[in-house]
N, C-alpha and C positions, 0 to 999 in steps of 0.2 A: 685667345686662339688655342684650339685644341690640337692634338697630334694629327688628326685627319686634315685639318685646315693647313697645318704646316706642310704636309705632303703635297698640297695643291698649290703652294706658293710659286709664283713666277719670278724671274730675275728682277723685273722692274718693281716688284713688291718688297724686295729686300733693301730697305732703306739704310742709309749710313750718313754720318757727318764726318767720317774719317777719310782723308784724301787717299791713303793707300787702299782702303777697302772700296772706295768709290771707283778707283782705277780697275780693281779686280772685277767689280760688278759690271763696269763698262765693257771689259773684255769678255765677260761671261755672256752678256747680251749679244755681242758679236758672234761668239761661238755658237749660241743657240740658233742663230740665223744661218750660219755657214755650214754646219754639220761636220766640221773638222774634228779629229780625235782631240780630246782635252786631257791634260795632265794637271791635277790639282795638288798643290803643295801646301803644307801647313802643319803646325804642331798638333799633337793629339788634342781632340776636343774643340777644334776651331770651327767645326761645322762643314767639313768637306762633303759629307753625304747630303746635307741639306742643300748645298750649292749645286751638287750634281743633279739632284732631283729638280731643282728650280730651272736648270738649263734644259733638262728634258721637257719640263712643263711648258717652257717658252719656245720650244722647237716645233718643227713640222711633224715630229714624231710623237707629239703629246698624246695622241689617241692610242699609241702603241704601248706595250708594257715597259715598265722601268724595273729591271732586274738587278739586284745588288748582291755582290759576292765578296766575302772577306777572304783574301788569298793566303792568310798566315796560319801557322800552327796546324798544318794538314799534310798527311802523307801524299806522295805523288799519285798513288792509285785512287785515293779518295778524292783528291782535287780533280783528277782527270774525269772521274765518274760524275762529280758535281758540275763541272763545266761543260763536258761533252756528252754526258749521259752514258747509259750502258744497256746491253741487251740482257734478257732473262738468262740466267746461268753463267754470266760473264765471270762471276767470282762467287765464293761461298756467301750465301745469304741474299744473292740477287734473285729474288723470287719473281720479279716482273721487270719489264723494260722500263727505263726511266729517261725522260727527256732532260737534257742538261741545260745549263744557264744560257749558253750561246743559242741553242735552239729555241728556248722559251722567249729570248729577247729579240727574236726576229721581228723586223719592222719597228722596233723600239730602241731602247738604250740599255746597254750592259755596263754597270758600274763595278769596276774592279778595285777594291779597297786594299790597302797595305800590300801593294804589288812588290815592294822591295824585299818582302820575306819569301817570295816564291823560289823554289829550287831551280837549278839549271835545266832539269828535264821539263818542269812545268813551263818555264820561260820559252823553251824551244817549241813546245806544243801550242802555246798561246800565240807565238809569233806566226806560225802557219795559219792559224784561224783568223788572226787579225789581217794578215797579208792578202789572203784570197777568200776569206769567209767560208772555208771548207774544213771539215773535221770528220772524224769517225767516232761513233760510240764505242765504248769498251765492249769487246766481244763481237764486233761487227766489222766487216770489210766494206760495207756500203758507205759512200760519202754523203754527208749532209751539208746543207748550205745555210748560212745566216747572214743577213745584211745589217746586223745590229750595229748601232753606233757605239763606240767605245769611249767611256770616260773612266780614267784611272786616278788613283790618289795614293799618296804616301806622306809620312812625316819624316822621312829620311832623305839624305842626299843621294840621288841616283848617280850623279856624276862621280861622287866619291866611291860608290859601289862599283861603277864601271871601271874606274882606275884600279880598284882592288881585284878586278876580275870576278866579281860576284853578281854582276848584272849585265845582260847582253846589250851592247851598243845598238845593234840593229833593232831590237825590241823597243829600246828607248826612243829611237828615231820614229818608229811606227806609232807609238803612243803619244808622242809629244808634238801633235799638230799645233797646239797652242797651250802655253803654260799659264796657269792662274795661281797666284800666291796669296793665300789668306793670311793677313797679319794676325799675330796673337792678340788676345783680348787686352793685355797690359799696354799695348800700343794703340788701343782704340778707346781711350778714356772718355772722349766726347760722346761715344755711343752707349756707355754704361747706364746712364739714368733711364733711357728708353728701354734698353734690354731688361734691366732689373724690374721696371714697372710692368712690362709684359709678362715676365716670369711670375711675378707676384700675383697678377690677375689670373693667370692660368692655374697656378698652384692653389689659389683660394678656392677655385671651382672644383678642382680635383680632390682637395682635402675636405671640402664642405665647411670651410671656415669663413666667418664674416670679415675677413681682413680687407681693408680698403685703403690703408695708408701706411707710411713708414716714418718713424721718428727721424729728424734730420741727423742726429748723431749716429743712428743705425745706418743711414745711407752713407754717411761719411766713412764709416768702417768698411763698407762694401767698396766704395770708390778708392780707398787707400790700399786695398788688398791687391797683391801682384797677380793673382789668378793663374798660377802655373798650370792648372787643369783646364783653363779657358772656359768655353761655354758649357762644357759638360760639368765642370766643377761648380759653376754658377748655378746651373740647373739643380744640382744636388743641394747646394747651400741654401737656396731659396726654400726648398721643400723642408729642410731642417728648421729654418726660421719659422715656417708656418706651423710645424709640429709644436714648437715651444711657445708660439705667440698666444697671448690671452687678449681677447677683445678685438677691436677693429684696427689697432695700430701695432706695428712691429716695433718692439723696444730694442735699444742697443744691446741688452743682454741676450736677446734672442738670436743675435748674429754670431754664429760659431763657424770656425774654419777647421778643416782637417789638419791636425798637427803635423803629420808626415808630409803633406803637400806643401805646407808653409816652410818646412825646414829643408826640403829637397831643392838642390840647385836646378835652374832651368836646363832642360835637355838631359837631365840625369836619367839613366836607365833604372827601372825598378828592380829590386832584388828578385832573383828567380824564385826563391822560396821565402815567404814571409816568416819572420821569427815568431815563435809561439810566446804569447804574453806570459808573464810569470804567474798570473792567476790561473793559468791552465785553459783559458778560453781559446778556441781555435776557430777559423772560419768554418761555417757549415752551410747547409742549403737554405737556411732562412735568410733571405736578402732584403727583408722589409726594412724601411727606414726606422721604424719604431724599435725594431730588434737591434739594429746597428747602434742607435743612440743609447739604448739600455746597456749594451755591452761596453760601450765606450765609457759611460759614467761609472759602471762597476769597476772597470779596469783602473781608471784614475783614482777612485776612492780606495781601492785595495792597495795601490802603490804607496798611499800615504797612511796606511793602516786605519782607514775610516775617519781620519781627521777632516771634518767638513771645511774648516777654514783653509787648510792647505789644498784640499781638492778644488775649492772654489777658485783659489789663486791659479792653480794649474789649468783649470778650464777657462779662465779669463772671465769669470762671472762673479756676481755677489753671492754671499752665503744664502741670502733670502731666495735668490733665483735658483740656486742649487737645490734648496729644500723643496721648492716648487717643482723642479724637474724630477727629483727623487719621488715625490708624491705621485706625479703623473705616471712614472714608469713602475710604481709600486715597489720601490726599493727602500723606503724609509725604515722599515723594520729590520732590514738586513745591514744597514750602515749606521753605526752609532754616531752621535754628535761629537763632541770632543771634550 
């Protein structure tokens, strides 16, 4: 299943063997038929956007647009412009009029992600649009209307934010027509084999590798992992496995997890600024998987002064596997043996 096929999934096509997830999907199917506002709760990476899209696809609005908007890390002016649009000359750089998300989602669904991070001003403006479907573009006194169905999502406790005075109770009541809770992946162990198999099949096509199976010990490592990053982490891990895999079968040494994710407690907030590694490498614009793997191997090798035995131990792989990886990323000449 490719990304386009995922975006076309309906709720009834999202299978599960987990009781909590089955209840969530049952409510999602009801929500799709009823048209009530939906609030999706779940940890980061649990698939809230995928579920919102599936609800839209299963609803009477399926022929209309599905417009997604991430409401975090954005100034009030930019957020207002993105949601409600602006007129030409409304602010510096506004060279032409722009239709906002609410307007574009008319007759369809507007998915508001990370709503807990919106400012009080943004919450007030969204409340009015949600209540009466009416809004103004920036720089205009003309009212526009939208009947977009609202689905919102967050990985935080809105009740806690309301108690702290950081989220509006009236907006919460408007958004919370029906609450869906997606359980974390660590609580859906019975679903893991099918999810992993699907990801491997899709990744093999994307990477152009003839991988058709996985060694039982490799599968055991995946099943035993706590998955703090949920589906998003699993997606990344499978593609890393495919990068390392030789032949048609994924070996146990091909299964590698992010060290920081494994050590971080569940629910822990990430550091605002990532520390610079002692070898001087810092994040850059190259976000390819191969580049990330190359940097990770270099960092580990340099922390042990190029000792391959110690590097292999830290990476959780054999020395033979490490040499194979070094050869693949063309680092053999840079890292001495021991």
